[in-house]
Structures are given as C-alpha cells and as structure tokens.
C-alpha positions in Angstrom: -16.4 -24.4 -30.9 -18.5 -21.2 -30.0 -17.3 -20.5 -26.0 -19.9 -20.4 -23.4 -20.5 -16.8 -21.9 -18.9 -15.1 -19.1 -21.9 -12.8 -18.2 -26.1 -12.9 -18.5 -27.5 -9.4 -18.0 -31.2 -9.9 -18.0 -32.0 -11.9 -21.0 -28.7 -10.5 -22.8 -25.7 -13.0 -23.1 -22.3 -11.4 -22.4 -19.3 -13.7 -24.4 -15.6 -13.3 -23.1 -14.5 -10.8 -25.9 -17.3 -8.4 -25.4 -16.8 -8.0 -21.6 -12.9 -7.7 -22.3 -13.7 -5.0 -24.8 -15.7 -3.0 -21.9 -12.8 -3.6 -19.7 -10.1 -2.2 -22.0 -12.8 0.8 -22.6 -12.7 1.8 -18.6 -8.7 1.6 -19.0 -9.1 -1.8 -15.9 -7.7 -4.6 -18.4 -4.5 -4.1 -17.6 -4.9 -4.7 -14.0 -7.3 -7.6 -15.1 -4.9 -9.5 -17.0 -1.9 -8.9 -14.4 -4.0 -10.6 -11.7 -4.6 -13.4 -13.9 -0.7 -13.4 -15.0 -0.2 -12.8 -11.3 -2.3 -16.0 -9.9 -0.8 -18.5 -13.0 2.4 -17.7 -12.0 2.0 -18.5 -8.0 0.2 -21.5 -9.2 2.9 -22.9 -11.7 5.5 -22.6 -8.8 3.0 -24.6 -6.3 2.7 -27.0 -8.1 6.5 -27.5 -8.8 7.1 -27.6 -4.5 6.6 -30.3 -2.7 8.0 -28.5 0.3 5.2 -26.3 0.5 1.7 -28.3 2.6 -0.8 -27.1 4.7 -1.5 -29.5 7.7 -5.9 -29.8 8.1 -5.9 -29.1 11.9 -4.8 -26.0 10.8 -7.1 -25.5 8.3 -9.6 -26.3 10.8 -9.1 -23.8 13.1 -8.4 -21.0 10.6 -12.1 -21.8 10.0 -13.3 -22.1 13.3 -11.2 -18.4 13.8 -12.8 -16.9 10.7 -16.4 -17.6 12.1 -15.7 -16.3 15.7 -14.6 -12.9 14.3 -18.0 -12.9 12.9 -19.9 -13.8 15.1 -21.0 -17.2 12.7 -21.1 -20.0 15.3 -24.5 -21.1 14.7 -24.9 -22.9 11.8 -27.6 -21.3 10.5 -26.2 -18.3 10.7 -22.7 -19.2 8.8 -24.9 -20.9 5.9 -27.2 -18.0 5.2 -23.3 -15.9 5.2 -21.9 -18.3 2.8 -25.5 -17.9 1.0 -25.4 -14.2 1.1 -21.5 -14.3 -0.6 -22.2 -16.5 -3.1 -19.6 -19.1 -1.5 -19.6 -22.5 -0.7 -18.1 -24.5 2.0 -15.6 -25.9 0.2 -14.7 -22.7 -1.6 -14.1 -20.8 1.2 -11.8 -23.9 3.1 -9.6 -23.8 -0.3 -9.2 -19.7 -0.1 -8.2 -20.1 3.6 -5.6 -23.0 2.3 -4.6 -21.4 -0.5 -3.8 -18.1 1.5 -1.3 -20.4 3.8 0.4 -21.7 1.2 0.8 -18.3 -0.5 2.7 -17.2 3.2 4.1 -20.0 2.8 5.5 -19.7 -0.6 6.4 -15.8 -0.1 8.4 -16.9 2.7 10.6 -19.3 1.1 11.4 -16.3 -1.6 11.8 -13.6 0.4 13.0 -14.6 4.1 16.8 -15.1 3.5 16.6 -11.5 1.0 14.9 -9.4 3.3 17.1 -8.1 5.9 19.3 -6.8 2.3 16.9 -5.6 0.5 16.0 -3.6 3.4 19.0 -1.8 3.4 18.8 -1.2 -0.1 15.6 0.9 0.6 16.1 2.5 4.1 16.6 5.6 3.2 13.0 5.4 0.8 11.5 4.0 4.4 12.3 6.5 6.9 9.7 9.5 7.0 9.5 12.1 9.0 6.6 14.3 10.7 6.1 18.0 10.2 3.8 21.2 10.1 4.3 24.2 8.1 3.6 27.7 7.4 3.5 28.6 4.0 3.8 32.2 2.6 3.7 33.9 -0.9 7.4 36.0 -0.3 10.8 35.4 2.3 10.1 38.9 3.2 7.3 37.9 4.9 8.2 34.2 6.0 11.4 35.8 7.5 9.0 37.7 9.4 7.1 35.0 10.6 10.3 32.9 11.6 11.8 36.0 13.8 8.1 36.0 15.4 8.2 32.5 16.2 12.0 31.9 17.4 12.6 35.2 18.9 9.1 36.2 19.8 7.7 33.3 20.8 5.0 33.7 18.6 2.3 30.8 18.6 3.2 28.2 15.7 -0.2 26.7 15.1 -2.2 30.8 15.0 1.4 32.1 12.6 -0.4 29.1 10.0 -3.8 29.8 10.3 -3.5 33.8 10.2 -0.4 32.8 6.9 -0.3 30.1 5.7 -1.8 29.7 2.2 -2.2 26.1 1.8 -5.5 24.2 3.1 -3.3 22.2 5.9 -3.3 25.6 7.9 -7.0 24.5 9.0 -5.1 21.8 10.9 -2.8 24.2 12.4 -0.2 23.9 9.6 -0.1 20.2 10.6 1.3 18.4 7.7 1.1 14.5 9.1 4.0 12.2 7.0 6.0 12.6 4.4 9.2 10.3 3.4 11.9 11.4 4.1 13.8 11.1 0.9 10.9 12.6 -0.7 11.5 16.1 1.0 14.1 18.8 -1.3 18.0 18.2 -0.1 18.1 21.6 1.8 15.2 20.2 4.1 16.1 16.9 4.6 19.6 17.7 5.8 18.1 20.4 8.0 15.3 17.7 9.2 18.4 15.0 10.0 20.1 17.4 12.2 17.2 19.2 14.5 15.5 17.9 17.3 11.0 17.4 17.4 10.2 20.9 17.7 12.8 22.3 15.6 11.7 25.1 13.6 13.6 24.9 10.0 13.7 27.3 7.9 12.7 29.8 5.3 13.1 27.6 2.4 12.1 28.6 -0.9 9.4 25.8 -2.4 8.0 26.4 -5.5 6.8 29.9 -5.9 7.0 30.2 -2.0 8.4 30.0 1.0 8.1 27.6 3.8 9.0 27.6 7.9 8.5 23.9 9.1 8.3 22.4 12.2 9.9 19.4 12.9 7.3 16.8 15.4 9.2 13.2 14.4 11.6 11.6 12.9 10.9 7.9 12.3 13.8 5.6 11.3 12.2 3.0 9.8 12.9 -1.2 11.3 12.4 -4.0 9.7 10.4 -4.8 13.3 8.0 -3.1 12.3 5.2 -5.5 10.7 3.3 -2.8 8.5 7.3 -2.4 7.2 8.5 -5.8 6.6 5.0 -6.9 5.1 5.4 -4.0 2.3 8.9 -5.2 1.7 8.4 -8.9 1.3 5.0 -7.9 -0.7 7.5 -6.1 -2.5 10.3 -8.4 -3.4 7.6 -10.9 -4.3 5.8 -8.9 -6.7 10.1 -8.6 -7.7 10.4 -12.1 -8.1 6.7 -12.8 -10.3 8.8 -9.8 -12.2 11.5 -11.9 -13.1 9.6 -15.4 -13.9 7.6 -13.3 -16.3 10.6 -11.9 -17.8 11.1 -14.4 -21.0 7.1 -15.3 -21.5 5.3 -13.8 -24.5 1.7 -12.8 -23.1 -0.7 -12.3 -25.9 -4.5 -11.1 -24.8 -6.6 -12.2 -27.4 -9.7 -9.2 -27.3 -11.3 -10.0 -30.6 -13.9 -12.6 -30.4 
C-alpha cells in the first residue's frame, strides 16, 4: 500500500522516502533520527510508569501562566496566537502535560545519581576567567611581563599594543574557559594564584602568552545551570543505555 505524502509543496507531493533523502543530503538526517528514537524511548518508558502523573489543576495553572507571560489573557488574542502557531488548544495542553511528565521522568532517573556524577565531572565543570597577551617570541613576552610586574605597566594597554590575537581589542579579555581545558602548567599556576595575578609567560603553540587571572569559579550543584546540565547528561546516558541492544534500521529508499 502506498504511503501518504509527508509534504505538499505547491502542486507537488513529497513522499517520506524523498524527504528522508533530502535530510540525508543536507547532513541533518542523523539528528532527525536521533530525535525520533529519543522520543520513542521516552514514550515507551512513560507508558510503563504508573507513578508519573500530572494533576489537572497543575496543568490548568501552567496554561494560565503561559498565557500571562505572553500577554494572551484576551481569548481572541489567544485564539489568534494558536492559529499563527498552527496549533490548537488540545495540542498545546498536550505539550504542557508532556513537559511535566518528562521532568518527573528525568528526576526519577537522575536524582539519586546526580551527586556522584557531579563528583565525577567536577574537574571539567570548574571554570576560570582570564585575560591574555599573546606575542611571537619569548624575549618580547619577558619584556612585557617586566613592564607589568616591575614597572607597573597597565595590562590592558600592553595587550592592545603587543598582542597578536583578536581579543586585544577587548583589552586581552578571553572570558570564561574550562579549567580542565588549560595546559597543565597553566592550570597549576591558576590553582595557586589569586585574582589579579599575572601568570607566565607560557609557550602556547608557536607563541608566548602572559595571562591575568580575573576569576576562578568552582562548580557547585547549587548552580541551577550546572545542575540542569548534569541532569540532562545523565538522562541522555540513560537513553543510550536503553538503546544499547536495540537494532535500529533506517529505510531511506522508497
């Protein structure tokens, strides 16, 4: 039996097979398949869980909050918004229900493991904020270092004058960098320095660099962004474990 088309563009209908070929040609097929498989695993798990339920009152309040945040209190405006976004009320309600169910599922799978996982990942979550001056040879690097440390030269001015990297336009400010990503000698220097400390010179590739430590920020589970990141990583790991022994076949050809 011939399958229904996926899309109609003008007068031409595109089949699922042709659509998948377009995704394959664009390099986006893998992400498309990954999303489908992920949703499949989540839905199967939710169907098997009797402990995950969302109270009707919670859903109704979430919809009210949704409308208030978008200034859609007026019913006519709300209906216009639904039409513009090509969604009906039931579909919107379903999306909100699913978001609550997904959160409950994530929490039930990851909450007991989050602290242990944080301890495993902590070294890669600590970050440092640095500024730098990058020059082409050690002689100049030593001279710049002396100007800062011995002569009281201003780091920002020397960065603009001598640095060969684009961040010289921002006074040498590099921004946030993962502590674990730094070379070992620089990482050790950062760990023993105080904010404002001048570090180096260090050889970096073909250049020499002088760094100023702006801030060293240790990771903490009290940080909502870090906690959310780790919850998502653990959940993704759980999905991969669920798929480990599953055979997945993609039928691209029509």
